[in-house]
LOTOR-332796 format. One record per residue (C-alpha): x negated, y negated, z; residue number from 1; residue in three letters. Coordinates in nm, 3 decimals. Each point is the difference from the previous one (the first is absolute). Last residue first. Example, Ala and Ser with C-alpha at 12.3 -4.5 7.8 and 13.67 -1.06 7.14 Angstrom:
BEGIN
[pt [-1.367,0.106,0.714],2,"SER"] [pt [0.137,0.344,0.066],1,"ALA"] 
end
This chain:
BEGIN
[pt [-4.100,-2.949,3.916],430,"GLY"] [pt [0.098,-0.231,0.289],429,"ARG"] [pt [-0.255,0.064,0.261],428,"ASP"] [pt [-0.006,-0.211,0.284],427,"ILE"] [pt [-0.328,-0.001,0.167],426,"THR"] [pt [-0.056,-0.089,0.347],425,"LEU"] [pt [-0.310,0.027,0.171],424,"ASN"] [pt [0.041,-0.017,0.370],423,"LEU"] [pt [-0.143,0.178,0.320],422,"PHE"] [pt [-0.224,0.396,0.270],421,"HIS"] [pt [-0.073,0.309,0.209],420,"THR"] [pt [0.285,0.056,0.253],419,"ALA"] [pt [-0.161,-0.232,0.273],418,"CYS"] [pt [-0.174,-0.203,-0.272],417,"SER"] [pt [0.331,-0.072,-0.131],416,"ILE"] [pt [0.128,-0.192,0.308],415,"CYS"] [pt [0.347,-0.083,-0.157],414,"PRO"] [pt [0.215,-0.287,0.140],413,"ASP"] [pt [0.273,0.173,-0.123],412,"TYR"] [pt [0.189,-0.297,-0.153],411,"ASN"] [pt [-0.332,-0.062,-0.118],410,"ARG"] [pt [0.073,0.238,-0.308],409,"ILE"] [pt [0.305,-0.191,-0.079],408,"THR"] [pt [-0.171,-0.334,0.007],407,"GLN"] [pt [-0.246,0.153,-0.247],406,"GLU"] [pt [0.282,0.103,-0.248],405,"CYS"] [pt [0.190,-0.323,0.062],404,"LEU"] [pt [-0.318,-0.176,-0.116],403,"GLU"] [pt [-0.117,0.225,-0.304],402,"ARG"] [pt [0.353,-0.056,-0.154],401,"ILE"] [pt [-0.019,-0.384,0.058],400,"GLU"] [pt [-0.316,0.003,-0.163],399,"GLN"] [pt [0.097,0.212,-0.322],398,"GLU"] [pt [0.314,-0.238,-0.045],397,"PRO"] [pt [0.350,0.135,0.010],396,"ARG"] [pt [0.160,0.251,-0.225],395,"ASP"] [pt [-0.105,0.304,0.216],394,"LEU"] [pt [0.190,-0.201,0.311],393,"ILE"] [pt [0.289,0.276,0.039],392,"ASP"] [pt [-0.220,0.276,0.048],391,"GLY"] [pt [-0.233,-0.116,0.255],390,"ILE"] [pt [0.183,0.099,0.304],389,"PHE"] [pt [0.063,0.363,-0.078],388,"GLN"] [pt [-0.354,0.127,-0.143],387,"ALA"] [pt [-0.200,-0.202,0.270],386,"LEU"] [pt [0.209,0.118,0.279],385,"ASP"] [pt [-0.043,0.367,-0.124],384,"GLU"] [pt [-0.412,-0.037,-0.029],383,"GLU"] [pt [0.001,-0.194,0.372],382,"ILE"] [pt [0.253,0.304,0.133],381,"SER"] [pt [-0.269,0.271,-0.167],380,"PRO"] [pt [-0.272,-0.195,0.187],379,"GLN"] [pt [0.160,-0.033,0.341],378,"ASN"] [pt [-0.125,0.305,0.159],377,"GLN"] [pt [-0.357,-0.053,-0.114],376,"SER"] [pt [0.049,-0.352,0.153],375,"THR"] [pt [0.078,0.105,0.277],374,"PRO"] [pt [-0.276,0.218,0.117],373,"PRO"] [pt [-0.038,0.384,-0.010],372,"VAL"] [pt [-0.308,0.128,0.192],371,"ILE"] [pt [-0.119,0.390,-0.006],370,"GLN"] [pt [-0.292,0.093,0.186],369,"ALA"] [pt [-0.161,0.355,-0.003],368,"THR"] [pt [-0.261,0.158,0.219],367,"ARG"] [pt [-0.050,-0.256,0.281],366,"ILE"] [pt [-0.233,0.096,0.247],365,"THR"] [pt [0.134,0.043,0.360],364,"GLY"] [pt [-0.223,0.289,0.109],363,"ASP"] [pt [0.329,0.216,-0.066],362,"ASP"] [pt [0.024,-0.123,-0.323],361,"ALA"] [pt [0.231,-0.260,-0.093],360,"LEU"] [pt [0.307,-0.030,-0.241],359,"THR"] [pt [0.084,-0.357,-0.092],358,"TYR"] [pt [0.345,-0.175,-0.122],357,"GLN"] [pt [0.039,-0.342,-0.024],356,"HIS"] [pt [0.345,-0.207,-0.130],355,"PHE"] [pt [0.018,-0.368,-0.067],354,"LEU"] [pt [0.399,-0.139,-0.019],353,"MET"] [pt [0.036,-0.332,-0.147],352,"GLY"] [pt [-0.201,-0.313,-0.121],351,"ARG"] [pt [-0.008,-0.152,0.343],350,"PRO"] [pt [-0.135,0.361,0.121],349,"ALA"] [pt [0.252,0.206,0.164],348,"GLU"] [pt [-0.173,0.312,0.195],347,"THR"] [pt [-0.017,0.360,-0.091],346,"ALA"] [pt [-0.238,0.244,0.155],345,"GLY"] [pt [-0.070,0.369,-0.070],344,"MET"] [pt [-0.184,0.256,0.211],343,"GLY"] [pt [-0.142,0.331,-0.097],342,"THR"] [pt [-0.227,0.229,0.246],341,"GLY"] [pt [-0.306,0.100,0.154],340,"ALA"] [pt [-0.081,-0.080,0.346],339,"ARG"] [pt [-0.212,-0.264,0.192],338,"LEU"] [pt [0.130,-0.160,0.315],337,"THR"] [pt [0.067,-0.364,0.034],336,"VAL"] [pt [0.022,-0.175,0.301],335,"GLU"] [pt [0.234,-0.325,0.016],334,"VAL"] [pt [-0.099,-0.361,-0.109],333,"ALA"] [pt [-0.045,-0.329,0.161],332,"PRO"] [pt [0.064,0.154,0.367],331,"ALA"] [pt [0.265,-0.058,0.228],330,"GLY"] [pt [0.213,-0.199,-0.211],329,"PRO"] [pt [0.068,-0.367,0.055],328,"GLU"] [pt [0.366,-0.099,0.015],327,"GLU"] [pt [0.128,-0.209,-0.270],326,"TYR"] [pt [0.392,-0.076,0.001],325,"ALA"] [pt [-0.038,-0.380,-0.060],324,"GLU"] [pt [-0.288,0.063,-0.262],323,"ILE"] [pt [0.244,0.267,-0.196],322,"LEU"] [pt [0.273,-0.260,-0.022],321,"ARG"] [pt [-0.217,-0.273,-0.112],320,"LEU"] [pt [-0.137,0.249,-0.274],319,"ALA"] [pt [0.327,0.116,-0.087],318,"GLU"] [pt [0.139,-0.356,-0.079],317,"GLU"] [pt [-0.296,-0.075,-0.233],316,"ILE"] [pt [0.025,0.331,-0.171],315,"ALA"] [pt [0.361,-0.087,-0.063],314,"CYS"] [pt [-0.087,-0.334,-0.090],313,"LEU"] [pt [-0.248,0.149,-0.280],312,"ALA"] [pt [0.276,0.235,-0.107],311,"GLU"] [pt [0.208,-0.311,-0.094],310,"VAL"] [pt [-0.253,-0.146,-0.192],309,"ALA"] [pt [-0.033,0.370,-0.191],308,"ARG"] [pt [0.387,-0.004,-0.014],307,"ILE"] [pt [-0.022,-0.355,-0.170],306,"THR"] [pt [-0.304,0.109,-0.242],305,"ILE"] [pt [0.203,0.339,-0.104],304,"SER"] [pt [0.260,-0.244,-0.143],303,"ARG"] [pt [-0.148,0.079,-0.332],302,"TYR"] [pt [0.052,0.379,0.056],301,"PRO"] [pt [0.398,-0.043,-0.009],300,"ASN"] [pt [0.153,0.281,0.173],299,"ARG"] [pt [0.139,-0.166,0.324],298,"CYS"] [pt [0.288,0.183,0.165],297,"ASP"] [pt [-0.195,-0.019,0.328],296,"PRO"] [pt [0.034,-0.386,0.018],295,"GLY"] [pt [-0.101,-0.312,-0.151],294,"ILE"] [pt [0.208,-0.322,0.057],293,"GLY"] [pt [-0.250,-0.234,0.120],292,"VAL"] [pt [0.164,-0.034,0.338],291,"ARG"] [pt [0.050,0.366,0.047],290,"GLY"] [pt [-0.365,0.078,-0.090],289,"ALA"] [pt [-0.078,-0.269,0.276],288,"ALA"] [pt [0.251,0.180,0.235],287,"ALA"] [pt [-0.163,0.345,-0.072],286,"LYS"] [pt [-0.364,-0.167,0.098],285,"ALA"] [pt [0.130,-0.140,0.308],284,"ARG"] [pt [0.225,0.316,0.109],283,"PRO"] [pt [-0.295,0.223,-0.027],282,"PRO"] [pt [0.036,0.231,-0.313],281,"LEU"] [pt [0.113,0.328,0.069],280,"GLN"] [pt [0.329,-0.020,-0.179],279,"ASP"] [pt [-0.185,-0.068,-0.322],278,"PHE"] [pt [-0.146,0.315,0.002],277,"CYS"] [pt [0.066,0.147,-0.360],276,"LEU"] [pt [0.029,-0.283,-0.163],275,"ALA"] [pt [-0.235,-0.189,0.140],274,"PHE"] [pt [-0.256,0.269,-0.017],273,"ARG"] [pt [0.071,0.066,-0.360],272,"ALA"] [pt [-0.037,-0.348,-0.110],271,"VAL"] [pt [-0.302,-0.075,0.186],270,"PRO"] [pt [-0.181,0.298,-0.127],269,"GLY"] [pt [0.060,0.342,-0.173],268,"VAL"] [pt [0.205,0.076,-0.306],267,"LEU"] [pt [0.065,0.326,-0.173],266,"TYR"] [pt [-0.029,0.159,-0.334],265,"ARG"] [pt [0.067,0.393,-0.026],264,"GLY"] [pt [0.309,0.121,0.195],263,"VAL"] [pt [-0.031,0.358,0.044],262,"GLY"] [pt [-0.319,-0.004,0.149],261,"VAL"] [pt [-0.101,-0.339,0.068],260,"MET"] [pt [-0.269,-0.105,-0.242],259,"HIS"] [pt [-0.358,-0.181,0.042],258,"CYS"] [pt [-0.233,-0.097,-0.303],257,"HIS"] [pt [-0.326,0.085,0.055],256,"LEU"] [pt [-0.276,-0.278,-0.070],255,"ALA"] [pt [-0.244,0.021,-0.304],254,"ASN"] [pt [0.286,-0.073,-0.244],253,"SER"] [pt [0.089,0.045,-0.364],252,"GLN"] [pt [0.028,0.394,-0.007],251,"ALA"] [pt [0.198,0.005,0.308],250,"VAL"] [pt [-0.096,0.220,0.319],249,"HIS"] [pt [0.262,0.104,0.228],248,"ASP"] [pt [0.054,-0.032,0.358],247,"GLU"] [pt [0.321,0.145,0.150],246,"THR"] [pt [0.221,-0.070,0.310],245,"PHE"] [pt [0.251,0.226,0.165],244,"HIS"] [pt [-0.195,0.300,0.144],243,"ALA"] [pt [-0.346,-0.239,0.060],242,"GLY"] [pt [0.205,-0.260,0.223],241,"PHE"] [pt [0.112,0.281,0.237],240,"GLU"] [pt [-0.268,-0.102,0.269],239,"ALA"] [pt [0.168,-0.337,-0.009],238,"VAL"] [pt [0.316,0.120,0.146],237,"PRO"] [pt [0.302,0.024,-0.228],236,"ILE"] [pt [0.321,-0.212,-0.105],235,"ASP"] [pt [0.079,-0.001,-0.345],234,"LEU"] [pt [0.407,-0.097,-0.109],233,"GLY"] [pt [-0.116,-0.191,-0.291],232,"ARG"] [pt [-0.002,-0.317,0.153],231,"ASN"] [pt [-0.345,0.125,0.137],230,"SER"] [pt [-0.156,0.108,0.333],229,"VAL"] [pt [-0.359,0.082,0.105],228,"ILE"] [pt [0.018,0.031,0.415],227,"ARG"] [pt [-0.183,-0.270,0.188],226,"GLY"] [pt [-0.309,-0.156,0.105],225,"GLU"] [pt [-0.241,-0.296,-0.041],224,"GLY"] [pt [0.223,-0.257,-0.160],223,"MET"] [pt [0.359,0.064,0.000],222,"PRO"] [pt [0.244,-0.241,0.169],221,"TYR"] [pt [0.053,0.158,0.344],220,"GLU"] [pt [0.209,0.236,0.205],219,"ASP"] [pt [0.109,0.328,-0.220],218,"PRO"] [pt [-0.323,-0.064,-0.225],217,"HIS"] [pt [0.046,0.014,-0.360],216,"ARG"] [pt [-0.284,0.065,-0.278],215,"LEU"] [pt [0.085,-0.142,-0.356],214,"SER"] [pt [0.155,0.088,-0.323],213,"VAL"] [pt [0.253,-0.143,-0.274],212,"LEU"] [pt [0.117,0.155,-0.314],211,"ALA"] [pt [0.054,-0.287,-0.164],210,"TYR"] [pt [0.343,-0.135,-0.140],209,"ASP"] [pt [-0.129,-0.279,-0.170],208,"ARG"] [pt [-0.010,-0.381,-0.003],207,"ALA"] [pt [-0.049,-0.313,-0.195],206,"LYS"] [pt [0.121,-0.356,0.006],205,"ASP"] [pt [-0.340,-0.173,0.008],204,"PRO"] [pt [-0.043,-0.212,0.310],203,"PHE"] [pt [0.018,-0.362,-0.013],202,"ASP"] [pt [-0.220,-0.088,0.331],201,"PHE"] [pt [0.154,-0.148,0.311],200,"SER"] [pt [-0.007,0.337,0.217],199,"ALA"] [pt [-0.363,-0.054,-0.023],198,"THR"] [pt [-0.004,-0.330,0.197],197,"TRP"] [pt [0.268,0.127,0.225],196,"ASP"] [pt [-0.235,0.304,0.116],195,"ILE"] [pt [-0.296,-0.272,0.050],194,"PHE"] [pt [0.185,-0.191,0.243],193,"THR"] [pt [0.099,0.295,0.215],192,"GLU"] [pt [-0.347,0.109,-0.036],191,"CYS"] [pt [-0.129,-0.332,0.169],190,"MET"] [pt [0.237,0.039,0.258],189,"GLU"] [pt [-0.122,0.339,0.110],188,"GLY"] [pt [-0.373,-0.098,-0.053],187,"ALA"] [pt [0.018,-0.244,0.264],186,"ARG"] [pt [0.096,0.267,0.254],185,"LEU"] [pt [-0.245,0.255,-0.150],184,"LEU"] [pt [-0.283,-0.264,0.069],183,"LYS"] [pt [0.099,-0.056,0.366],182,"GLU"] [pt [-0.012,0.382,0.015],181,"ARG"] [pt [-0.353,0.033,-0.142],180,"LEU"] [pt [-0.101,-0.231,0.275],179,"PRO"] [pt [0.164,0.184,0.306],178,"ALA"] [pt [-0.092,0.362,-0.131],177,"PHE"] [pt [-0.347,0.036,0.194],176,"ASP"] [pt [0.206,-0.033,0.355],175,"GLN"] [pt [0.131,0.344,-0.085],174,"ARG"] [pt [-0.364,0.177,-0.002],173,"ARG"] [pt [-0.087,0.097,-0.365],172,"PRO"] [pt [-0.100,0.346,-0.132],171,"VAL"] [pt [-0.324,0.146,-0.113],170,"LYS"] [pt [-0.097,0.278,-0.208],169,"TYR"] [pt [0.365,0.066,-0.124],168,"PHE"] [pt [0.236,0.284,0.011],167,"GLY"] [pt [-0.059,0.384,-0.026],166,"GLY"] [pt [-0.174,-0.018,-0.336],165,"VAL"] [pt [-0.146,-0.336,-0.013],164,"ARG"] [pt [0.105,-0.376,-0.093],163,"VAL"] [pt [-0.264,-0.292,0.092],162,"ASN"] [pt [-0.170,-0.016,-0.302],161,"ILE"] [pt [0.252,-0.211,-0.206],160,"PRO"] [pt [-0.057,-0.021,-0.405],159,"HIS"] [pt [0.079,-0.383,-0.021],158,"ILE"] [pt [0.110,-0.205,0.324],157,"GLU"] [pt [-0.260,0.133,0.243],156,"ARG"] [pt [-0.012,0.178,0.324],155,"GLY"] [pt [0.349,0.189,-0.072],154,"GLY"] [pt [0.177,-0.150,0.275],153,"LEU"] [pt [-0.077,-0.380,0.021],152,"PHE"] [pt [-0.122,0.019,-0.364],151,"ALA"] [pt [0.341,0.131,-0.150],150,"VAL"] [pt [0.196,-0.225,0.215],149,"VAL"] [pt [-0.201,-0.304,-0.130],148,"ASP"] [pt [0.023,0.113,-0.351],147,"ASN"] [pt [0.371,-0.018,0.084],146,"GLY"] [pt [-0.058,-0.337,0.090],145,"ILE"] [pt [-0.172,-0.122,-0.276],144,"LYS"] [pt [0.245,0.095,-0.252],143,"LYS"] [pt [0.256,-0.194,0.187],142,"LEU"] [pt [-0.257,-0.313,-0.024],141,"ASP"] [pt [-0.053,0.100,-0.374],140,"LEU"] [pt [0.341,-0.014,-0.057],139,"ALA"] [pt [0.094,-0.327,0.168],138,"LEU"] [pt [-0.298,-0.143,-0.219],137,"LYS"] [pt [0.164,0.127,-0.281],136,"VAL"] [pt [0.324,-0.142,0.070],135,"THR"] [pt [-0.159,-0.345,0.094],134,"ASP"] [pt [-0.186,-0.026,-0.321],133,"ALA"] [pt [0.313,0.094,-0.228],132,"HIS"] [pt [-0.001,-0.338,-0.199],131,"GLY"] [pt [-0.182,0.071,-0.308],130,"ASP"] [pt [-0.356,0.100,0.128],129,"ASN"] [pt [0.127,0.234,0.246],128,"ALA"] [pt [0.136,0.191,-0.302],127,"MET"] [pt [-0.277,-0.029,-0.208],126,"GLU"] [pt [-0.243,0.152,0.286],125,"VAL"] [pt [0.278,0.294,0.048],124,"ALA"] [pt [-0.029,0.097,-0.360],123,"GLY"] [pt [0.122,-0.040,-0.379],122,"ALA"] [pt [0.288,-0.194,0.109],121,"TYR"] [pt [0.368,0.015,-0.107],120,"GLY"] [pt [0.174,0.039,0.316],119,"LEU"] [pt [0.137,0.326,0.026],118,"PHE"] [pt [-0.316,0.150,-0.123],117,"ASP"] [pt [-0.185,-0.211,0.230],116,"PRO"] [pt [0.155,0.163,0.284],115,"ALA"] [pt [-0.133,0.333,-0.042],114,"HIS"] [pt [-0.378,-0.019,0.031],113,"LEU"] [pt [-0.061,-0.277,0.269],112,"MET"] [pt [0.329,-0.031,0.214],111,"ALA"] [pt [0.138,0.345,-0.045],110,"ALA"] [pt [-0.310,0.221,0.000],109,"HIS"] [pt [-0.219,-0.186,0.268],108,"LEU"] [pt [0.310,-0.034,0.225],107,"ILE"] [pt [0.087,0.373,-0.010],106,"HIS"] [pt [-0.351,0.106,0.054],105,"SER"] [pt [-0.102,-0.205,0.269],104,"GLU"] [pt [0.347,0.056,0.194],103,"ILE"] [pt [0.031,0.356,-0.065],102,"TRP"] [pt [-0.387,0.011,0.118],101,"GLU"] [pt [0.081,-0.146,0.330],100,"GLY"] [pt [0.285,0.241,0.063],99,"CYS"] [pt [-0.187,0.315,-0.078],98,"TYR"] [pt [-0.262,-0.121,0.308],97,"LEU"] [pt [0.318,-0.042,0.210],96,"MET"] [pt [0.123,0.363,-0.105],95,"ARG"] [pt [-0.349,0.119,0.093],94,"ARG"] [pt [0.007,-0.158,0.334],93,"LEU"] [pt [0.342,0.133,0.083],92,"ASP"] [pt [-0.123,0.354,-0.081],91,"ARG"] [pt [-0.269,-0.030,0.233],90,"ILE"] [pt [0.227,-0.126,0.287],89,"PRO"] [pt [0.251,0.280,-0.082],88,"GLN"] [pt [-0.240,0.275,0.047],87,"PRO"] [pt [-0.171,0.195,-0.300],86,"VAL"] [pt [0.074,0.336,-0.089],85,"THR"] [pt [-0.296,0.246,-0.138],84,"VAL"] [pt [0.048,0.326,-0.136],83,"GLY"] [pt [-0.304,-0.023,-0.210],82,"LEU"] [pt [0.172,0.019,-0.354],81,"ALA"] [pt [0.278,-0.230,0.116],80,"MET"] [pt [-0.256,-0.226,0.176],79,"GLU"] [pt [-0.200,0.000,-0.360],78,"MET"] [pt [0.312,-0.081,-0.205],77,"ALA"] [pt [0.092,-0.267,0.232],76,"GLN"] [pt [-0.354,-0.137,-0.008],75,"VAL"] [pt [0.018,-0.046,-0.373],74,"SER"] [pt [0.317,-0.133,-0.045],73,"SER"] [pt [-0.092,-0.296,0.287],72,"MET"] [pt [-0.321,-0.044,-0.180],71,"GLN"] [pt [0.123,-0.023,-0.342],70,"TYR"] [pt [0.286,-0.233,0.100],69,"ALA"] [pt [-0.257,-0.228,0.197],68,"VAL"] [pt [-0.200,-0.037,-0.306],67,"PRO"] [pt [0.279,-0.174,-0.173],66,"CYS"] [pt [-0.172,-0.306,-0.189],65,"ILE"] [pt [-0.358,0.123,-0.008],64,"GLY"] [pt [0.121,0.307,-0.197],63,"CYS"] [pt [-0.174,0.362,-0.013],62,"ILE"] [pt [-0.266,-0.115,0.289],61,"ARG"] [pt [0.229,0.090,0.251],60,"ALA"] [pt [0.008,0.358,-0.087],59,"THR"] [pt [-0.400,0.022,0.093],58,"ILE"] [pt [0.061,-0.177,0.336],57,"ASP"] [pt [0.325,0.242,0.098],56,"PRO"] [pt [-0.165,0.309,-0.147],55,"ALA"] [pt [-0.322,0.013,0.165],54,"GLU"] [pt [0.095,0.156,0.316],53,"ARG"] [pt [0.112,0.299,-0.174],52,"PHE"] [pt [-0.358,0.080,-0.122],51,"ASP"] [pt [-0.072,0.003,-0.383],50,"ARG"] [pt [-0.031,0.302,-0.203],49,"GLY"] [pt [0.286,-0.109,-0.223],48,"ARG"] [pt [0.057,-0.365,0.046],47,"LEU"] [pt [-0.208,-0.043,-0.295],46,"PHE"] [pt [0.257,0.153,-0.258],45,"ALA"] [pt [0.330,-0.156,0.147],44,"GLU"] [pt [-0.185,-0.369,-0.028],43,"PHE"] [pt [-0.074,0.097,-0.374],42,"PHE"] [pt [0.028,-0.380,-0.145],41,"ARG"] [pt [0.145,0.132,-0.317],40,"PRO"] [pt [-0.116,-0.204,-0.307],39,"PRO"] [pt [0.207,-0.316,-0.148],38,"GLU"] [pt [0.266,0.093,-0.229],37,"PHE"] [pt [0.343,-0.030,0.150],36,"ILE"] [pt [0.236,0.017,-0.274],35,"ARG"] [pt [0.379,-0.097,-0.009],34,"PHE"] [pt [0.134,0.144,-0.317],33,"GLU"] [pt [0.383,-0.061,-0.140],32,"THR"] [pt [0.177,0.150,-0.261],31,"ALA"] [pt [0.298,-0.077,-0.231],30,"VAL"] [pt [0.085,-0.372,0.090],29,"ILE"] [pt [0.226,-0.097,-0.260],28,"ARG"] [pt [-0.020,-0.299,-0.270],27,"GLY"] [pt [-0.051,0.243,-0.285],26,"ASP"] [pt [-0.239,0.193,0.141],25,"ARG"] [pt [-0.202,-0.133,0.328],24,"VAL"] [pt [-0.287,0.161,0.173],23,"THR"] [pt [-0.085,-0.170,0.311],22,"VAL"] [pt [-0.368,0.053,0.115],21,"LYS"] [pt [-0.162,-0.078,0.348],20,"PHE"] [pt [-0.337,-0.028,0.118],19,"ALA"] [pt [-0.192,0.003,0.320],18,"GLY"] [pt [-0.259,-0.181,0.209],17,"GLU"] [pt [-0.013,-0.049,0.402],16,"GLY"] [pt [0.120,-0.240,0.282],15,"GLU"] [pt [0.284,-0.190,-0.084],14,"VAL"] [pt [0.007,-0.348,-0.092],13,"ARG"] [pt [-0.076,-0.016,-0.355],12,"ALA"] [pt [0.078,0.275,-0.242],11,"LEU"] [pt [-0.299,0.044,-0.242],10,"LEU"] [pt [0.012,0.038,-0.389],9,"ASP"] [pt [0.377,-0.079,-0.045],8,"VAL"] [pt [0.068,0.118,-0.349],7,"LYS"] [pt [0.322,-0.066,-0.222],6,"ILE"] [pt [0.044,0.202,-0.321],5,"THR"] [pt [0.189,-0.103,-0.287],4,"LYS"] [pt [0.287,0.120,-0.247],3,"ASP"] [pt [0.239,-0.275,-0.076],2,"ALA"] [pt [0.371,-0.007,0.109],1,"MET"] 
end
C-alpha cells in the first residue's frame, strides 16, 4: 500500500472547523488524532461576574440551532441554586418549547446536512435539483413548524427571549394554541413520510458496543429533566455529574474531552436516548420505528438519521399532548429570592445531554460557570469511530475515504462552535 496523505481542509455541512489525522503503518491504523483548532469562545469566563438573570439570554447565544437547550439547562441550574420550584404548567410550557427545537434541529440536520451523504450529493440544493425537490420542501415545511413552536413560546425563532429564571416573561392563553395545533397535526403525517424516506437509504454495516449515556425520566421520553443513566450501570442525579465525568485538555484540541470515570469514551445523543428510553416513546413514534425496523438495540451510528426523524415525530406528538393538557399558570413566573448556592442542570439537546453548573454569590452574581456540551462529550467517540470504521477501506481512492470520514462525523450532528470547533483530515502513511 503506497504511502500517502489525505487532507480535508474544511468539513462541509457542520458548524465550525477542525482537523483529523490518521497515522497508517504497513496498511494498519496505529494512531488517530481529532483536533479542534478554533480559538476558545470563553462563555464560562465572561459569565462570571454577571447577574444570574442574564445567564439564559447569554447561554442561548452559544448556539443558533439549539438555544433552547442552553436556556433550559441554565435556568434549571439557577433554580436549583436558588431553591426555586416551578409549577407544572410552567414545566409543560418549557417542555413544549423544547419540542419545537427538537423538530427544527433534527429535520434540519437529517434532511439538509446528513441525507446528501447517503444519496451522493454535495448538498441539499444539488439533491433538490436532482429529483428530491418534494422531500426537501417537505423537510423545510416541517422545520418551519418547529420554528413556529419556538417563536410562539420563546418570542422569536432563534435565541428566544421569553425564558427567565422561575418561568417565562409572558405565557399564552389556552385559546392561543389553536393555529399551532393545526400545524402540528399536519406535521405528524409529514414526519411519517420523512421517516420512511430516511429508512430507505443504504446504510454502511457499522456498529460498536458504545457506552451510552442520557437522561431518563420515570414518566416521559427525556428532554428537560431526568436522572443520568447509562448502559454500564450508571444511575445518578444530575447533581452528581462531576463525580462521574471528567473533562481533560488534550494537546491537539482547544475543546475539552469528556470521559466517564471508570469507563472512558461514551456516546450521547439520539442513539443513546433511543436505546436507553425506547419504552417511553409515544405510541405513534414507537410504531413508526417498528415499521422501519429500528429498535433499542441499534448501535449503528449511520442509522441515527432515522432515529432523529423518529424523535422529531416524538416531539410533534408530545407537543400536541401538552397543548391538549395545558392549563394556564397563575403567573408567568414564580418569585425568586436571592441566596448563595450552587446548582446544576442537564437537558437533552438534539445532539445529546448538555450539562450546566453555576455557583452564585448571595447577591445573585455568578461566581463560577461550567458548561459541558454534547459535542465535547462525543469527541472521543468520534475519534474512535473514525479509527474503527475506515480501517477496511484504506486501499480505496482518497476521495472515497474522505467522504466516509465526513459522513461518519456528520452522524453526530456536531455543533463544533458549541464545544469550540471542524475537519482537516490528514492520513500519515510514513
